[in-house]
C-alpha positions in Angstrom: 51.1 63.2 52.2 53.6 62.3 49.5 56.8 64.0 48.9 56.1 65.5 45.5 56.6 69.1 44.3 53.1 69.8 45.5 51.9 67.5 48.3 48.2 66.8 48.3 46.0 64.9 50.8 43.6 62.5 49.3 41.0 63.2 52.0 40.1 66.0 54.4 41.8 66.2 57.7 45.4 67.4 57.1 47.1 70.2 59.0 50.4 71.9 58.9 51.8 73.4 62.1 54.5 76.0 61.4 56.9 76.3 64.4 58.3 73.7 66.7 58.4 75.5 70.0 56.1 74.5 72.9 53.1 76.2 71.3 53.6 74.4 68.0 54.4 71.0 69.5 51.3 71.3 71.7 49.1 72.2 68.7 50.5 69.3 66.7 49.9 66.8 69.5 46.3 68.1 70.1 45.5 67.9 66.4 47.0 64.4 66.0 45.2 63.2 69.2 42.0 64.2 67.4 42.7 62.1 64.3 44.1 64.8 62.1 47.2 64.0 59.9 49.8 66.6 60.9 53.1 67.8 59.5 55.2 70.0 61.9 57.7 72.3 60.3 60.6 73.8 62.3 63.4 75.9 60.7 65.9 74.9 63.4 67.5 71.5 63.6 65.7 70.9 66.9 62.4 71.4 68.6 61.8 73.5 71.8 61.8 77.1 70.6 63.5 79.3 73.1 63.7 76.6 75.8 66.5 74.4 74.5 69.9 72.9 75.3 73.3 72.7 73.6 76.7 71.1 74.2 79.7 73.0 75.5 82.6 70.7 76.1 81.6 68.2 78.8 78.5 70.3 79.7 74.9 70.1 78.4 73.8 73.7 78.8 70.3 75.1 78.8 70.1 78.4 77.0 68.4 79.8 80.0 66.9 78.7 83.3 63.2 77.9 83.0 60.9 77.2 85.9 57.2 76.7 86.3 54.7 76.8 89.1 52.1 74.3 90.4 49.4 76.6 89.0 50.9 76.1 85.5 48.5 73.2 84.9 48.8 73.3 81.1 52.6 72.9 81.1 52.2 70.2 83.7 49.8 68.4 81.3 52.4 68.9 78.5 55.1 67.2 80.7 52.8 64.3 81.3 51.8 64.1 77.7 55.5 63.7 76.6 56.4 61.5 79.5 58.7 64.0 81.2 56.8 64.9 84.5 59.2 62.9 86.7 62.1 64.8 85.1 60.8 68.2 86.1 59.3 67.8 89.6 57.8 70.4 91.8 58.9 71.5 95.3 57.0 69.7 98.0 56.2 73.2 99.3 57.2 76.7 98.2 60.6 77.8 99.7 62.6 80.6 98.3 65.8 81.7 100.1 66.4 85.4 99.6 69.8 86.9 100.5 70.2 90.7 100.9 73.9 91.4 100.5 73.5 94.9 102.0 72.6 93.5 105.4 75.2 92.5 108.0 76.4 88.9 108.1 74.0 86.7 110.0 71.0 88.8 109.0 71.1 88.5 105.3 68.9 85.4 104.7 65.2 85.6 104.5 62.7 83.0 103.1 59.5 83.2 101.2 57.7 79.9 102.0 54.3 78.6 102.7 52.7 76.7 105.5 50.3 73.8 105.1 47.3 76.2 105.6 44.5 77.4 103.4 44.8 80.6 101.4 45.5 83.3 102.5 47.0 82.0 105.7 49.5 79.9 103.8 51.9 82.8 103.4 51.0 84.7 106.5 53.8 83.5 108.8 56.4 83.9 106.0 55.5 87.5 105.3 55.2 88.4 109.0 58.8 87.1 109.6 60.2 88.3 106.3 63.3 90.3 107.4 63.8 92.3 104.2 60.7 94.5 104.9 59.9 96.8 107.8 57.0 96.0 110.1 55.1 98.9 108.4 55.9 97.5 104.9 54.6 94.0 105.9 51.3 95.4 107.0 50.9 97.5 103.9 51.8 94.4 101.7 48.8 92.6 103.2 46.5 95.5 102.4 47.8 95.7 98.8 47.4 91.9 98.4 43.8 92.2 99.4 43.2 95.0 96.9 45.0 93.1 94.2 42.7 90.1 94.8 39.7 92.3 94.2 40.9 93.4 90.7 39.5 91.7 87.6 42.4 90.9 85.2 40.0 90.8 82.3 39.0 94.5 82.8 40.5 96.2 79.7 41.1 99.4 81.8 43.7 97.5 83.9 45.7 96.8 80.8 46.2 100.5 80.2 47.7 101.1 83.8 51.1 100.2 85.0 51.6 98.0 88.0 54.3 100.2 89.6 52.0 103.2 89.9 49.2 101.0 91.3 51.6 99.7 93.9 52.7 103.2 94.9 49.0 104.3 95.2 48.5 101.4 97.6 51.2 102.3 99.9 54.0 100.1 98.7 57.4 101.6 99.3 60.4 101.3 96.9 61.9 98.8 99.3 58.7 96.7 99.3 58.6 96.7 95.5 62.3 95.7 95.3 62.2 93.0 98.0 58.9 91.4 97.2 56.8 92.5 94.2 59.7 92.8 91.7 61.4 89.8 93.2 58.5 87.8 92.0 57.3 89.9 89.1 60.6 90.4 87.2 61.1 86.7 87.1 57.6 85.9 85.9 56.9 88.9 83.7 60.4 89.9 82.5 59.9 93.5 83.3 59.9 95.7 86.4 56.6 96.8 88.0 56.6 100.3 86.4 56.9 98.7 83.0 54.2 96.1 83.4 50.5 96.1 82.5 48.4 96.0 85.7 46.2 93.4 84.1 49.0 91.0 83.6 50.5 91.6 87.0 47.1 91.0 88.6 46.7 87.8 86.7 50.1 86.4 87.6 50.1 87.3 91.3 46.4 86.3 91.9 46.9 83.0 90.2 50.3 82.3 91.6 49.8 83.4 95.2 46.0 83.2 95.8 44.5 80.5 93.6 45.5 77.7 95.9 47.8 77.1 98.8 50.3 75.3 96.6 49.9 77.4 93.5 53.4 79.0 93.7 55.3 75.8 94.5 58.3 75.9 92.0 59.2 73.2 89.5 62.2 73.0 87.2 63.9 70.4 85.0 66.5 68.2 86.6 67.6 67.2 83.1 68.6 69.4 80.1 65.6 71.1 78.6 66.4 69.5 75.3 65.5 66.1 76.8 62.0 67.4 77.5 61.2 69.8 74.7 63.1 68.1 71.9 63.9 64.4 72.5 60.7 63.4 74.5 58.5 65.8 72.5 59.7 64.4 69.2 59.1 60.9 70.5 55.6 61.8 71.5 54.9 63.5 68.2 56.1 60.5 66.2 54.1 58.1 68.3 51.0 60.2 67.6 51.7 60.0 63.9 53.0 63.6 63.4 55.4 64.0 60.6 58.2 66.2 62.1 60.4 68.1 59.7 63.2 70.2 61.1 65.4 72.5 59.0 62.2 73.3 57.1 61.1 76.9 57.1 57.8 78.1 55.8 58.2 81.2 53.5 54.7 81.7 52.2 51.1 80.8 53.0 48.3 80.9 50.5 44.6 80.1 50.6 43.5 78.4 47.4 40.2 78.9 45.6 38.9 75.7 47.0 39.5 76.9 50.6 42.5 74.7 51.3 45.9 76.0 52.3 49.3 75.9 50.6 52.5 76.3 52.6 55.7 77.0 50.6 59.0 75.9 52.0 62.4 77.7 51.8 65.4 76.4 49.9 67.2 73.5 51.5 65.7 70.1 52.3 62.4 70.2 50.5 63.2 73.6 49.0 60.7 74.7 46.5 58.2 72.2 47.9 54.7 73.1 48.9 52.4 71.4 51.3 48.6 71.4 51.0 46.4 71.2 54.0 42.9 71.8 55.3 44.2 73.8 58.3 47.4 75.6 59.3 48.6 76.7 62.7 51.2 79.5 62.7 53.2 79.0 65.9 55.9 81.5 65.3 57.0 84.9 66.7 54.7 87.9 65.9 57.0 89.4 63.3 57.3 86.1 61.5 53.6 85.5 61.7 53.0 89.0 60.3 55.2 88.1 57.3 53.3 84.9 56.6 49.7 86.0 57.2 47.6 86.6 54.1 45.8 89.9 53.8 42.6 90.1 55.9 43.5 87.3 58.2 43.5 89.4 61.3 42.1 92.9 62.1 44.9 95.5 61.7 47.8 93.0 61.3 50.2 95.9 61.8 49.5 95.6 65.5 51.6 92.5 65.6 54.6 94.6 64.7 53.9 96.9 67.7 54.4 94.0 70.2 57.8 94.7 71.8 60.2 92.2 73.1 62.2 92.0 76.3 65.7 90.3 76.8 66.9 87.7 79.2 70.6 87.3 79.9 72.0 84.1 81.4 75.4 84.1 83.0 77.0 80.6 83.4 79.8 80.1 85.9 81.6 76.8 86.6 83.6 76.6 89.9 86.1 74.1 90.9 84.2 73.3 94.1 80.7 73.5 95.6 79.8 77.1 96.5 76.0 77.0 96.8 74.3 74.5 99.1 70.7 75.0 97.8 69.0 74.4 94.4 68.6 78.2 93.9 68.8 81.5 95.7 67.4 85.0 95.0 69.5 88.1 95.5 68.7 91.6 96.9 71.1 94.6 96.9 72.9 93.2 93.9 72.5 93.0 90.2 72.3 89.2 90.6 68.6 88.2 90.5 68.4 84.4 90.7 71.1 81.8 90.9 70.4 78.1 90.1 72.6 75.0 90.6 72.8 73.2 87.2 75.6 70.8 88.2 73.7 67.5 88.0 71.5 68.5 85.0 74.5 69.5 82.9 76.5 66.3 83.6 79.4 68.1 85.3 81.5 65.6 87.1 83.6 67.9 89.4 82.9 71.3 91.0 79.7 73.2 90.7 77.9 74.9 87.7 75.8 77.9 88.5 73.4 79.7 86.1 72.4 83.3 86.8 69.0 84.2 85.3 68.8 87.9 84.6 65.4 89.0 83.4 64.7 92.4 81.8 68.4 92.7 81.1 68.3 95.7 78.9 71.5 97.2 80.2 73.6 94.0 80.0 72.2 92.1 77.0 74.8 93.5 74.5 77.7 93.9 77.0 80.9 92.0 76.1 81.7 88.8 78.0 84.7 90.4 79.6 82.6 93.2 81.0 80.0 90.8 82.3 82.7 88.7 84.0 84.1 91.8 85.7 80.6 92.8 86.8 79.1 89.5 88.0 81.9 87.5 89.6 82.5 90.1 92.3 78.7 90.2 92.9 78.6 86.5 93.3 81.4 86.8 95.9 79.1 89.2 97.9 76.1 86.9 97.5 77.9 83.5 98.0 80.9 83.8 100.3 82.2 80.4 99.4 83.0 81.6 95.9 85.8 83.8 97.3 88.2 80.9 97.6 87.0 79.0 94.5 88.6 79.0 91.1 86.4 79.8 88.1 86.9 77.0 85.5 84.6 78.5 82.9 82.5 81.6 82.4 80.2 82.2 79.5 76.8 83.8 78.7 73.8 83.1 76.6 71.6 85.9 75.3 68.0 85.9 74.2 67.4 89.4 73.0 63.7 88.7 72.2 63.1 86.2 75.0 59.5 87.3 75.7 57.0 89.9 74.5 57.1 93.1 76.5 54.2 93.0 79.1 53.8 96.8 78.9 50.6 98.7 79.5 48.4 98.4 76.4 49.9 95.1 75.2 46.6 93.4 75.7 44.9 95.2 72.7 47.8 94.1 70.5 47.6 90.4 71.2 45.4 88.5 68.7 43.3 85.5 69.5 43.9 82.0 68.1 41.1 82.3 65.5 41.7 84.3 62.4 39.2 85.7 59.9 40.2 83.0 57.5 38.7 79.5 58.1 41.4 76.9 58.8 44.1 79.3 59.8 45.0 79.7 63.5 47.6 81.5 65.5 49.6 80.1 68.5 52.4 81.4 70.7 52.8 82.8 74.2 52.4 86.3 72.6 48.8 85.6 71.5 45.8 86.4 73.8 46.2 83.7 76.4 45.7 85.9 79.4 49.1 84.8 80.6 52.5 86.5 80.2 55.2 85.0 78.0 55.7 81.8 79.8 55.9 78.1 79.0 52.4 77.9 80.4 51.1 80.5 78.1 52.8 78.8 75.1 51.1 75.4 75.8 47.7 77.0 76.4 48.0 78.8 73.1 48.8 75.6 71.3 45.7 73.9 72.7 43.5 76.9 71.8 44.9 77.1 68.3 44.3 73.3 67.8 40.7 73.9 68.9 40.3 76.6 66.3 41.7 74.5 63.5 39.5 71.5 64.5 36.4 73.7 64.4 37.3 74.6 60.8 37.7 70.9 60.0 34.3 70.1 61.6 35.9 68.2 64.4 36.2 68.4 68.1 38.8 67.1 70.5 37.6 63.8 72.0 38.9 64.8 75.5 40.2 68.1 76.7 43.4 68.2 78.6 42.9 68.3 82.3 43.3 72.0 83.0 41.2 75.0 83.0 41.3 77.6 80.2 42.0 80.4 82.7 42.3 79.3 86.4 40.6 81.7 88.8 41.7 82.5 92.4 39.7 80.5 94.9 40.6 82.4 98.0 38.5 84.8 100.0 40.7 87.6 101.3 39.5 89.8 104.1 40.7 93.4 103.8 44.2 93.6 105.2 45.0 89.9 105.1 48.4 88.9 103.9 
């Protein structure tokens, strides 16, 4: 492409990807790896979407704590593709410390961890000894897990039911929901059980807990997210021949009479410019996609506007000394959900930097910083006793009001597939019909699927598929009542 007022390709095989989050970057890499000439447009000055970093004094701060699981094979492929796998390693074996501040000292700590045994025995000992549930609750958890395994997440009827009601109908007490099901579900689905589609809950829990013994092992970046999703991603894109243009926002999308596509850019660098291409991938949030989609591109485009969003609040606290002797901890009996040690990743030289990840944070997302400080510092003192003698050197928050789509019952019928009704136009984003909730895994999967749709319109196929399944299926056989 040449940088003229209207940019034209001399031969077929040009694509424009709109959006530089994980979905857009993945789509661009997949297209370029298949020999397509690709231009990637991102309105921000950086890549990475909602998983990014910024500087605050001496710290490099992630906007929020992001983790993935061993079963997230697409995101693991992405890390390999950009050369960042060693920078975001997985646990050798699942191990989650869970502290209940309401219990007496010495009895507060429980652990969710797996043994080197096949499914379903891998979690049996952990659940049997889990102190935050009664003996009766532990037995009922096993029966519910067996029933959950027998569900088909692809059954449309499940999408209309909520997970909380299903749990109650299968004997799960409010305590079991709080201490186990929501402990996992809120972090992965960004909503509490009563607000979650049963289909999505079944997919996440079956895949994460029952698809393989190590499926739930946790991985996270030991470097700032910007190193992975911006710096390394940009390097991989440029090496693949992708033309990356940041601070370039698409404002209109038109299909020409000859079947090619024209993308208009906003004012600023390249303002007034249009790019012509044989295929376009829209990898932007649903409302932005709705504004760009030509008429007739998808059935009932208004459904995109019905997809709700859920917030995530991240509370960042820098102490003058070490107060947490673990990479992370989960909390019960406290508003604090998960606490992560971000000291090394941030570049902090002295003290300890903790990040609190607060999913489904509807009540706190707009609260003033002073109010959040008054709320969360005392809670940290309850959860982590060493904070009581430590000095707070810095306290700040990051807010993502539209961090994920809302996984509410009925959301499945609102999520469009990658293919549109217009040849050469595809959709990508974690909010599309990936079968996954709004995760980094879902975003990467959507990018690959959108690239496939664009390649089909170009009469091309990808020479080699990434090494992951489109929708991993549980491989265990659970007897009734097994944990």
